Every structure is written in C-alpha cells, then in structure tokens.
N, C-alpha and C positions, 0 to 999 in steps of 0.2 A: 504493500499500500505506501501511494504515494503521500509524503509529506502536506498539509496545507500547514500554511502560512497566510495568515490574515495581514490584511490592507491596517486595522487599526495597529494589533501588533507591533508592525513598520514605523509607526509614523511614532509612535508617545515612546520604543525602542532610540528612535535618535533624536527624536526632542528631550527627551529624559540623560541624555547623552552629552546632549550638547549644553544643556544644563551646568552636569554635571563638572565637564571642564575647564568650564569660565568660571568659578573658583575653588574648585580644590587639581593644587598639583601633584604629580604620578610621583608617589613613595619614591622612587626610583630616583627621581630631578632631588626631591628636598635631602635624602642625605648625602648626595654627591654635591648638594649644595655647604650644606654642611659641615663637610667636610674635607671640601675646600676653602671656607672660613678658615675652619679650625688653626690653617699649616699658611694660610698667607700671613705676608710681610710685607707688601707695600698700603698702609693705613686706609688709605683710596679706596684701595681695590677694596678692599675691606669693610671700607665702612659703606660701599656701595651691596655688597654683599646681606651685609647686615639687613640694609634696608630691605633688598629683595624677599632675607626667607622674614623677619619681623609683618608684613603687609601678604606673604601668603597666609601665614599665621592667620593671622585680621581676615581676608580673604574667608578662608574655611570655617570659620567661628562666624559671619555678619554672612555668609554666601549670596558674594558679590564679586563683581568680574576683578580677575588676578590683575588686567590687562584693560584701561576704554579701547585699546584697538582687539576689537572681540575676533576679531581675525574673518577670514573666507573660507568655510570647509568645504573640506575635500572625505573624500567616504569612498575608501577600497570596499568594495560588495565583492566576493562571494558565492555565489549558486549553485545549491547542490542538486546536478540535473535531477534528485528524486522528488525535490519540492516541486508545486502548486502554489501558484504563489495567488489570493484568493484578494477580487477586490477589482473596484471602477476606475482607479489612477495606473499608472503605470508606475511603475518600480520608481520613474526621476521625479515623478510628481510626489508620489511616495515621501521620497526622501526629502525633497524641500516643504513639504509641504512640514513633517518632522522642523525641519531648521526654521519654518516659519514660525513655526508653532513657539519654538525655545526662543527666538529674539525677540519675543515679542507678550513672553511674560510678563505676568504686571509684576507680580514678588520682584522677580531679576531681571530686568529688561536689560536687552543687551545691543551693543549700538551693530546700527547697519549699517556696513558701512562699503556694501556691492553697489555700483554705476551702469549701469543703463549705459549700450553705444558710447564708447573707452574712448573712442577718439571723435567725438561729439558734443555732443549734450550735455554727458556727465550723469544725468539722471538720477537719483538715490532710488533702487529698488523698492523702500521702506523695509526690510521683513530678512535682508540677506539675500537672499535668493536672488542667482539660481547657485548652488551647490558647485562645486567639480568633480562628475563622480566615477568612479572606472571598475570596470564589472570584470568577472570571471566566470565562466562555468563551468563548476568543479562536480567530481567523480562524490557522491552524500545526500544526505535530505538532509539538512539545516542550512540557512542563507548567513555568515560569516561577514559582523560588518567591524569595521575600522574605521574613525569620525577623529578627523582632528579640524581644530581652527589655527587656521596658521595668522598671523598674523604679519599687514603691507610693508612691515617697516625691517621685515628678516627676510622678503620672498624677493623682498627690493634688488636683497646684495645674493644674490644667487648669478653664477658663473656654468661656462660652457665651453668649453673647443673641442674642436676633432684632431687631436694628435694625430702627428704618424707613429706610423706602431713603431718604432724604434724610440720616440720619446720618453722622459720622463713622469710617471705621475705625481710622483711625492715635488719633484721642481714644477710643477708648476701649480701643480694645492699652496705652497709657500710662498711662489707668488702674489696669489692671488688673493690671498688670505688680507695681508695686508692692503690690498687691495680693495678690501669686503670694510675694513673700517669700524665701527663702534655701530655703527647701525642696526645689528641683529641684536645688539642690547646680549651679547655675553657679559659670564661664561651661555656659552649653553651645550647642544651640537651642532656638527654637522653628519649631516647624507650625501657620503660618495656616490653613485651610478657610476660606472663601466661599462664601458662596453656597447652592443648591441644596435639601435643608429641610438640620432639625436635625439628621437623624442619616446625611444625605450631608457639611455643612462636616463635626462631627468627623470625621468619616472620611477625609476632604482631610488634615487636619490633621495626622494620624497620619504619614497615607500618604507626603505631605511631608517627613518627621524620615526617613524610607530614604535622600534625593535626595545626594549629596555636596558640603560645604565645598567653596561659588568667591563668596563676595559679595567677595571682591578683584577677582575677575575682570570680575565683572559693573560693578564700580565704573568697570575701565580699557577696556570696550564701550562702557558706556550701555545705560538704561535704554530698551527697546523695539516696550516695551508696558509697559501699567497694574499691575499683578501688579508686573515687575521692576522698577518705578518704585518701586513699594509698599515690595516689598525694600527697597529704596537710602533710603526715609525713613526708617525704622520702627528697621533696625540701626539708623541714626544717634544718632535721639531715643532707642528707648535706650537705648543705651550713654551718652549724654548725662544717663541720671537719675542715675549715676555708684553703682549696687547693687552693681557689681563682682562679683569673685571669694567666694562663696561669704556675700557681704552685706556682705564688710565694709568696702564703700568701694571705687573702683579706676574704672578706662576704661573695662575689657571688661568688659559679664555678658551679651552675647551672641556669638556665633564666626561667627552666620550666624540670618538669616534666613528662612524657608523661604514661598511661598504661593502656593496651589493652587484656584482660582474654576471655577462648576462657574453654570452658567447659573441661574435665581433668574424663582421666582412675582414679578410686579408690586409686592403688595401685602411680602412680607419682606427683609430684607437679611438670611440665617445668618451667624453670626463665630464662630467656636472657637480658639480655642489650647489649644494642647498642647506644654509643653517639654520635652524630651530635654535628661539629664543630663549631666555631667560621664563615669561611666556607661553610655557612645551605645555602643550591640550592636547591629549588625545585618550579612544575609551575605545572599548576593544569590545563586540557582542557577538551571542551567538543565539539567532532563533532558530526552534526546534521546534515551533508547532504547540507549543510548551502556553503560549502567552506571551506578554514582550519581558526581552530582557534589561531587568532595571539594575542600572550599576549602584553598591553597596556603599555606606559613607564611611571611610576612613578614620578610622582613633587616630582622631586628636592630639593624644600622646606623641605624635610621633614627625610632629614639627615640634623641634629643637625650640626653648624656653630662650630669647636671644635678648639683647637687650642694645640701646645704640643712645649712647650719649655724646651730644654736638660737643662739648670742653671748654676751659672757658676762653682757650682766643678765636671765637665763632667773632663774624663779623655781625652784625645786629642791623636793618638800613628799614628806616622807613621812608617806602616808596613815593609817598603822598610830600616829602619833602628833598631829594634825593637832588642833591644836584651837578654836574659834569664835572666839576670841581675832583667834586666825592671819593667817582672814579677813579679819576690819576693816583692814590692812594691802596686799590686793590690786588694782591696777588693771586697769580696762577696757585690753583690749588687750592684758595683758598676756601675752606664752608660759610656759603653767605647763610644768613633764615633773614627769608622776606615778609614783611609785611606791609600793610596798605591796598592798594588798588593797582591792580592786573588784570590790561590790559591780554587779552588774546587773537590768535588767528592766525590758519595753517595754511594750504596751495590756493583753494580756490581765493579764501579773501584778500589774498598779497597779489596772485592777478588781479582781483579786480579795485584790490588800488593803484595799483600801480598803472593802467587805464585810465582810469581817474583822472592821475596826473601827469600824465600824457595828453589830455583829454583839457586839461587847461580845468578838468568842473572841482569843488569842493567836495574837502574829505569827509563825511559821514563824522568821526571821535575825530578829538585834536590829540593829535601823539605828543605837544611840546612837554621831553620829560618824564618821556612817560617807556616805561617797560613792557611788552611784549610776550606772549606763552603763547608758544607753539603746542594747541591740544588740542583739541576733538573730542570734548569730553561723553560721557555714556550720561544717559536721559536720571536722572536722581527720581526713585522711590521715597513710599513712608514719607519720613518727618527729614532726608539727605538735601541738605544746599545744592548740590553737585556729588552726580556719581561719580566711580573713579576717571581720575582724570589724570592722566600720565601723558610724558612727554613723548613728542614726533619728533620723529630724524628730521634734524634741522637743515642737514646737506640740501633738503628740497627747495630751502629754501634761499638758497645762496643769492641765485642769479636774481631773484629781486631784494636781495640787500644794502645796493651800493642806492640805487635811487629814494627808498623809505628811506634808509637814516639819515640822507641827501636834501630830501623834500617834506621831509615830515617833522623834523627835531627829534623822533623816537631816541632813545639812550644807550639802549640795551632790547637784550633778546632773550629766553631763556628758551634750552631744549636738548634735548638726545641725542648725544655725542657729538663727532665731531666737526667741524666748518673744514671748505676748501677754502684754495688756495685767495680764488676771486673774494671771496668772503670776507676774509682774514683781514686781506690790504684793504677793505674799505671800513674795515673795522678801528683801524689802524689809523685811519688818514682822519675817520670820523670823535675819534678820542672818544670810544660807547665801550662796552662793552659784550661780550655772552656768556650767560651762566647755565648748566649745563644739571637740568635733575635726571635722575635715576631710571630709565626708561625698566618697564617691570614690579613698578612699585608703584601704581597705580594709586588704588585702594586707599595705602597709605599717603599720600600726597591730598589727596581729594578732604582728608581731614585736618589739613590745614587751611581749607581755603571755609571760608563764616558767611562770605554772602555772594551771587552768584545774578545778573544779570546779562538779556540778550540785550547790542547798541550799538548794531549796525548789522544790515547784512541776514536777516533772519529769513531769509528764504533757503541759505544756504546750508537752513541745519544747524550741526553737531557742527560744522565748517563757518558760523560765523561768529561774528566778534564779541564777545561776553568781555564785559565785565569783574572780575574776582575781589572781591576781599580777600585776604591773604593774612593772615597769621603765624608766624613762623615759620614757613616756607623753606626744605633746608636745598640747598644750591651748592654748587659750589662752580668758582671763576675759572671756565676753561679755556679762554681767550680775555687775555687783559687789553688796558688802551694802549699797552705800545706794540701790540699784535703777537704776546708771547700763547704760547696753542700749550695746555699739557697735555693732548691728546695726540701732539707730537713730541715732547721733549720726557714724556710718563713712559711709554712703550721705549723709547732708544734705552733711557735708564735699566730699566729690570732685565731687557735682550743682553745688556753689558752685565749687570750682579745674571742672573741666570748662570753664562759664559765662566765668570769667573768662580762661582757657585761649585759650576761639573769640573772642571777645572780643577780645584782644591777636594770631589769626592777622589776622580784619578789620582 
C-alpha cells in the first residue's frame, strides 16, 4: 500500500519548521560558537561572539527572530516513490503556503524580503514567497524535507569559478575568502560544491550547509578520503587568515568547512563557495503519513550563560548633541554606546535620496549632523517598539556614500561589516565616521531601541526611513575620520599573530 501524505500535513510541517528556525539556533552551532568564544584571544572578536550567544539565548526564550533578515526559504524535498500526495495544490504551492503561514504568523511576524520583478519594479511579494525548491524522486514511502532560511548578506558573498583541471581548489578558496569580507557575518560555515556542472556545484555547496558541524570529530578520526582531507586543510588555512568574528581579526573565521563533490567532465573543475552566517537556520523533518512532523523545542540549558560587559573605557555618545568636532576624537576599534535619535535607511531609501538630490528636490528629512543606521527591521509584535533590528551589509551603500555625506549634512553611519575603498575615501574626505554593529545579534540590538516611527518613504515597507530613539546601543568605530579601518588592520594583525603562534608550536 502506498503512503498517503496529506496536503495539510505538508503545509503545517513547513510552517512549523520555519517558525522554529527563526528563533532556535541548531545546538551544534551554539556549541561551536561557545567553544570558539572560550578560546578566542582577540577581545573585539570575543565581544562579537558574546553578543551572538546572548542574542541567541534571548531569541530562544522570547521566540523572536535571531536576525532581522529572516531569509529566503530554500527547501530540499525527497519524495518517496511509494507515496501519494493528497490535495488540490501542487507540491510547490503546498510548500509556499507553509512559507506564507510561517512568515505571517501573528505571534512572531517574520520579515518579508522577497521581491518580484528583480531587475524592474522589485516589488515585495508581502509574504516571503516563493521559496526556492529542489526535488528528488527517491525509493521509499516517506517525504523527507530540509528547509533553510538564508540571509541575503551571506548569500551575496557566494563565489563560483570554472577552474582548469590542474588548478588548486585550496588556492582558489584562500583567494576568495578575503574577498568575501565580513558581510557574511562570520563565524559561520562555508559550503563548498566541487565538480558536476556550474549549477550542480552551486547546488552542492548549498546542500552541504545542511550537514551538522563536526570538524572536531573529523580531526580526531582523520581524513578517510579526498573530501575529508580538503575539509581539514581548508579549515586550518581559512582560520589562519585571521579574519575572525565579524571580520574584526581573531582566531575563528569558520566553525566548519563542508565539501560535497560530484563527477565532472574531463575538461572542467567547477567549484562554488556559499557561506552560512551567524544566523544559521535549517531544520529537517520526515512525513510518513501519520500526521504533520513538528519540531521539538530544545532544552534552554543547552545555551551557555554569557555576560557581556562594555567596560569603563566605553565612549557614551548623545546623538542629539554630537558635533563633527566630537568625531575627531573617536578611535578605530573603540566601543561606543549610542543614545538619542537615530535615522535608518538602506538600499531603496538611499537610491531614492540620491535621485532626489540629483533632481534638486527637497529631502523629506533633515540629515544635518545626524547618523543613519543601515537596517530593515522586523515588524513589532505585542508590546515591542520594533522587532529584531540588526544591521545590514554596509558595502551595498558604498556607491551612495559620497553623495549623501556631501549633500545632506550626514556625519555618521552604522552598519554591518567593512566598507570598500570608495566609501572609506568619502568618509575620510568628509571627516565622517562609520560604526559597526554586530550582525547576528538583531534581537539584542532591538532592546536598545526605545521608540520608533516612520519619517519618510513609508511605501518602501521595511526599507522606509525610520527614526529610532536608542539607549546605549553598542557599536564599534570601524572607520574613523582619518579613514583608518579596523576591518583592514584587524585581520592583518591577527594573521601575523596566528603565524607566529604556529611557528612557536613547531
């Protein structure tokens, strides 16, 4: 007898899994970050990991998203050949209905980030559909599903190359990882797909990220094949780059390296890298006809008790009274606590502002001596002022930075990860500053926001310009008024330290 899989069970299982992964990290990820935190020697990287761990526990307790970017949904679906799927929707539509219900759940609204007409109107679909779905028809009488919610910042750092057969995969990866910068929010995992065709290599890399973190067990056992040897070699060599948590410099850049390979044409060696960020989100379930497959809540005792103290040397800044002259004193790597009124704006808002400037139109907000935070927050629920509101990748705003600094009176920016050369030059020329907030600590950051209102471009939804009132929002001076950037200096310092430590051990 074939197994009957009901439409409602598929929808409910997908919806439950996506809600679950929005606020629960996998235990293997928490264990790996905690281990890295305990042995980290870079104080900046240690502080970043402390915020990630504290945020993770807060999200698990409050059942709110780990990151404001609640991702694009990817599903890997293996359908057993002895199954009959019963319902009036296609399997694709069933999965998308599960996504829709998860992202519109009133108790934990998730941010809708999916835009239709991607090279045109870029209109938000409103419910985070459609998902990206991959199917296999396999022997058996169950439907096996992996779902993941992948943040846009880490997905944007994906790399692909068609190497010559004699080229070194290790050399290529070590060349690519520094180019990825910190916008993928390390520490995390790298999925590497090797072989097949161009699209197969990318799919392998994405699928590899579903595997559990187990590099330490592999180190103890030793490599049994080429894939395992590649994992071990790359794990050590990538971490030796010194990029560290959030790109600030440190011992741990990757928690694991995953490699999947596939037979290749004799003329080709396709290789892909897809990083997974500090908001690692994936779940697995199997439908056997007995009803929906719902996730089991983890034990909160599995989360380490971490405290993070800013220390006596912290600089407290009142945003409502800060002047350009005050900024001259700020030092790279310094911890700053922001209080006062903070504007927000990201890609769509920046493009609209620049278009208005070029047309000579009046701007809807006075930016004189103000700071702008690159963020697209989650909608609030219950008594929240704002939902999780962590930073988005700052480099996407680089092309707008000079115009905005020179034409609006803006003096500072807050975002995630490094700035590119073009933005750093503009910051230096205008004696402005760029401050970094920790990616992957969105719920923790939101607790520093005591008031929120939309002040411009309401039609842009989460990309509208808000005015937040913040109290002691923690940030790091990432680029100072002289153009000194910690994302350049930190990794160089720690790469040298790691090399020296390796020589000492030898």
